[in-house]
C-alpha positions in Angstrom: 5.8 14.7 -4.5 6.8 11.1 -5.5 6.9 7.6 -3.8 10.7 7.2 -3.1 10.5 3.8 -1.4 8.3 0.8 -0.5 9.1 -1.3 2.5 7.2 -4.6 3.3 7.5 -5.6 6.9 6.7 -9.1 8.1 6.4 -9.3 11.7 5.4 -12.4 13.8 3.9 -11.9 17.3 2.4 -15.5 17.2 1.6 -15.3 13.5 2.7 -13.4 10.5 1.4 -9.9 9.9 2.4 -8.0 6.7 2.6 -4.2 6.7 3.3 -2.0 3.7 5.2 1.3 4.4 5.3 3.7 1.5 7.7 6.5 1.9 7.6 9.7 -0.2 10.4 12.1 -1.2 9.2 14.5 1.3 11.0 14.1 4.6 9.1 12.2 7.3 5.9 11.7 5.2 5.0 8.1 4.7 1.9 5.9 5.0 1.2 2.6 6.3 -1.2 -0.2 5.3 -2.0 -3.6 6.4 -1.6 -6.4 3.9 -2.3 -9.6 5.9 -3.8 -12.6 4.5 -4.3 -15.6 6.9 -2.3 -18.4 5.6 -0.8 -16.6 2.7 1.1 -13.8 4.3 4.4 -14.8 2.8 2.9 -14.8 -0.7 1.5 -11.4 -0.2 4.9 -10.1 0.9 6.6 -11.7 -1.9 4.1 -10.0 -4.4 4.5 -6.7 -2.8 8.4 -6.9 -2.9 9.1 -8.5 -6.3 6.1 -7.3 -8.4 4.4 -4.2 -7.0 6.8 -2.3 -5.3 8.9 -1.4 -8.5 5.7 -0.2 -10.1 5.2 2.2 -7.3 8.5 3.9 -7.2 8.3 7.4 -8.8 4.6 7.6 -8.9 2.5 10.5 -7.4 1.0 9.1 -4.1 -2.1 11.4 -4.6 -3.1 9.5 -7.7 -4.8 6.7 -5.6 -7.3 5.7 -8.1 -5.0 5.6 -10.9 -2.4 3.5 -9.1 -5.2 1.2 -8.0 -6.4 0.7 -11.6 -3.0 0.2 -13.1 -2.0 -2.4 -10.6 -5.4 -4.3 -10.9 -5.6 -4.2 -14.7 -1.9 -4.5 -15.3 -1.1 -7.7 -13.5 -1.4 -11.4 -14.6 -3.2 -12.7 -11.4 -6.1 -10.2 -11.6 -8.7 -10.5 -8.8 -6.9 -13.3 -6.8 -6.8 -13.0 -3.0 -3.0 -12.5 -2.8 -3.1 -9.7 -5.2 -6.2 -8.1 -3.8 -4.7 -8.1 -0.3 -1.4 -6.6 -1.5 -3.4 -3.9 -3.3 -5.6 -3.2 -0.2 -2.2 -2.6 1.8 -1.0 -0.3 -0.9 -4.5 1.6 -1.0 -4.4 2.0 2.9 -0.9 3.3 2.8 -1.7 5.8 0.1 -4.8 7.1 1.9 -2.7 7.3 5.1 -0.3 9.6 3.2 -3.0 11.8 1.8 -4.5 12.2 5.3 -1.3 13.2 6.9 -0.4 15.7 4.0 -3.8 17.3 4.4 -3.5 17.4 8.2 -6.8 15.8 8.6 -8.2 12.6 9.9 -8.8 10.3 7.1 -12.5 9.9 7.8 -13.0 13.6 7.1 -11.5 13.1 3.7 -13.7 10.3 3.0 -16.9 12.4 4.1 -17.4 11.0 7.6 -18.5 12.5 10.8 
């Protein structure tokens, strides 16, 4: 399984919200994460679309930690709020995929309940 597409959705019900939708090459399997940073939503959306989405295409969505480390350590603006918010949205979407693929609620994969 590979990441086939990354969509960045900016919506505005009173203010901007940024969602990251990561689609896999398995039909119907995708994950969604929130990447909203108050006051900098469009900066996060641009970072996702222009810089991070190309890095994700073709990667294995199960390798969440490797993806996180590659993005965090391999970017110029390491540790800033825009990048960290974008990375959080990607992380949430990848965990969403993992939970859906396993057929389990995410809390059980993380050791909860």
